[in-house]
N, C-alpha and C positions, 0 to 999 in steps of 0.2 A: 478867744473865746476865753475868759472872768478866770471861770468855776465851771471845773468840768468834772463829775464822775462816771465811774467806769464800772460797769458789774460788779457795784457794793453788796456789802452780804454781810449782817450782823445777832449776833445771839449771845449768851452769858455761856458762859462754863458749855456744857455738853445737851444745854437744852434747847428746845427747837428756837430757831432762827428766828429774829423781830421780824427782817425784811432781807433780803437778796435779791441779785440780778436788778441792782437799781442803778441806771442809767443816765443822763441829762448833763444838757448845759445851759451855762448863762452868762451874758454877755454883759459888756456895762452900758449902765441907762435903762435895766429891764428887772422889772420885780416880776419873781417866781415864787408861787404859793404850793404848800404841803398842807395837803389836808388827806381827812380818812378819819376811820372810827376810834373812840377810844383805844388804846394798846394797841394800833396798827406800827405802834413806834415813828413815829410824829418827832417828838421833842429826843429820842436816841439817837436820826439822823441827824437833826442841827450837831447834836454831842458829837458825832463824827464829825461833820464840817470841821465845827468847830477846833476839833483836836481833843479833846479832853478825852473824847473814849475812840479806840483802836478799831475801824474793819477786821473782820474775821478773813474778807478777802475782799480783790478790788483798788480800786486806787480811787483820791481825790487828790487833783491839781489844779493851785491856783496859778493865773499865767504862765501854765505849762509844769510848773515843779509840783514834787509831789509831796504835801503837806508833812507825810509822814519822816521827812526829813527839815521838816522847821523843827525849833526848838520853841518855850513856851516864851520869849518876846517876838519870834517874827514872828508867831502867830498874832498876838497881841496887836501889833504893828500891821496887820495885812488885813484881819475879820472883826468886828466888830461886832459885842456879842451882846443882844438886851437878853436874860432869861426870862421866866414868869413869873416869878415873886423875887423881890430883892429889899432886903430890909436895910437898915444902916446900924451897926451895933451903938454908935456913938453919935452922940446932935450934932451931926456934920450940917453944915451951908448947904443947898442945892448946889450953891457954885464948887464947891467945896467936893462934893462926889461927881461933879460934871470934870472937871479938873486931876480926877482919880483916872479919869482916860489917860492920862499921859503917861502913866506909869510904864509901859512898856517901853517908853524911851528913855528912860531914865535910869542910869546907874544905881544900884544897891544901898547907896547912902548918898545921892543926891538929894536935892531938893527941886522944886519945878521954881525954876526960871521966868524973867517978864515972860520971855516966848511964849513958855508952856500956859501962863494964865491967860495968852492976850488969844491964844488958840482957841481955851476952854471957853473964854469970851464970846468969840467968834461964833464956838458951837450951839450959845446956848442963844444967840441973834439967828442962826439958823434955823432954828424950830421954834422963832417966837414965843420964847420965855425969859430972855435977860433980865423981866420984873423979878422971876424967883429968885434971883442970883440970894438975897440974905438971910431966905427964909430957911426953916429946919424942917433936913428936908424928911422924916416922921412925921410934921405936923402938914404933910402934903395931901394935897385928896388922891386919888387912885390915877387920875386923870394926868395929872401934874408928877406924878414920878415917872410917872410912866415917859411920860417927853423930856423929864430930867435925865431919866436913864438913857434914852436917846443920845440926847445932848451926847451923855458921857460917851459912845461909840462912836458917839461922831467926834468926837475931840482926840482918839488913838489917829484920826487921818487916814483910817484902814480904806481898801476898795470897792468891800465887801461890809455888809448891815445883814447879821442873822438874829432874828427873832422869833423871839417862842411866844406866840399869841399877845400879840401886840395889844390887841382890844380887847381881852378878858377880862369882866368882871368892869368894865366904863359904858358909863351914861353915853345916848346917840350922842350929843355933844362930842364929848372928850373919845368916841371913835371917829369922829368925821374928822378934827383936832387933828391927830397920830395920822390916821392914812392919807391925810393931806399933805402929812410933814414927809411922811416915807415917799408917797409920789414926787412932791418935789426936789427929793435925796435925787430919784432915780432919775427926774427929769431933766437938770437943773445943774445938778453935779459929775452924772454921772456913775454914780452907784450901783455897786451891784446888791440889791435887798433880797432876801432868803423869809419866808416867815412862813411857820405854821399859823393856822389858822380853824378854828370853829367855825366860820359863820362860811357858807358859800357864796354868801353876798357879795361880800370883800373879796375873797378870791376871783370872785366874776368880776364883779370891775374893773378892778388894779389890778389884776396881774395880766404880764403878756403869755408867760408860761404856768400850767399846773401839773403837778405830780399827787396822784392818788394813789395813795396807800391802801394795801388789805393783809392783812397777816395773814401769814401762810398761800398768799395766792401773789401771782404777779401784777406787778404796780404797772399803773396808768399813768404815761407820760407826753406832752405836747401843750399843743399852742391851746388856747383859754377855752376857744371856742367848737372845739374836740375835743375836749376832754369835760368837761361841763356841760353833760347835757341829761336829762332826762335819763336817758336806759343807764350811765353808768352811773349814774346817784342811786338809781333802784337797785343795781349790784353790790355797788360798794359799802351802802349805808343801809338799801332794805328799805327805803321808801319810796313812794310814788310822789312825783313835784311837778313842776310846771312851770317851765324857764318862757318869761313874757316878756315884750317892752315894756315900759314903763315911761322914758323919754323920747318924746321923735325927734333923736337925732341923726346922726349919721357917722360912726357906725349908733344903732339904738340902743340906750341904757336899758339894760334888762336886769329881772331881779326871778328869782327860784321863788316859788312859792307852793309848798306841802297843799297838795291835792284834798281838798274838802275830808273825804271821806275816811281819809287817813285820820285826821281830827278824830272825827264824831265816833268811830266807831274801834 
């Protein structure tokens, strides 16, 4: 098991807990999706997984070791993190942004060496964006910046990649590009991919396992086919949907469609 979360709970101060009693495990080569309504704690859980926030109770383990014992450098070389919104203050090129993924491997006064530059170039090649290298990061499209951010996380050479809504605000082509890149990183490189998403179809199509968070209620976790069900979506989101096959493959490709009466009434 690469990542293990055991009885995790988090809340701010004396306020109501955002999530509690959350447990799951992730192996290498798997995609794990976290879904739930706004305010259910998806992004907060990712920050706990990345060591930005500390759990109130429970534990998060990476290859059997509690990350509570990791310093920021150890976390940076073990977990790649792609937040929702990330803008550069200065006019860095796309390559320079990816090269920043090597920061956790450098000493405080060190500059990147040729080895680091080679790793950054290979990370851009891995997600198919080497042609973006000389362009200014802040001038790129939303899909292009997201691919740069994924390449930057990949340049850290971490085994775990955490992404907060990686397809948010992207058009359908760029959504496909991002999800294709994540699928290949998992299947071909054996990375453990953890992502939050508001798109149930992405979770249904690409995930090996899913965690459904419900604020103030017990989370649902398990294999995609047992968690992403019509009954669970109704229970968690309060929306009637139909899950149906759209491509005759084995296993069949399915999609989540809101029932017509939910739209017109």
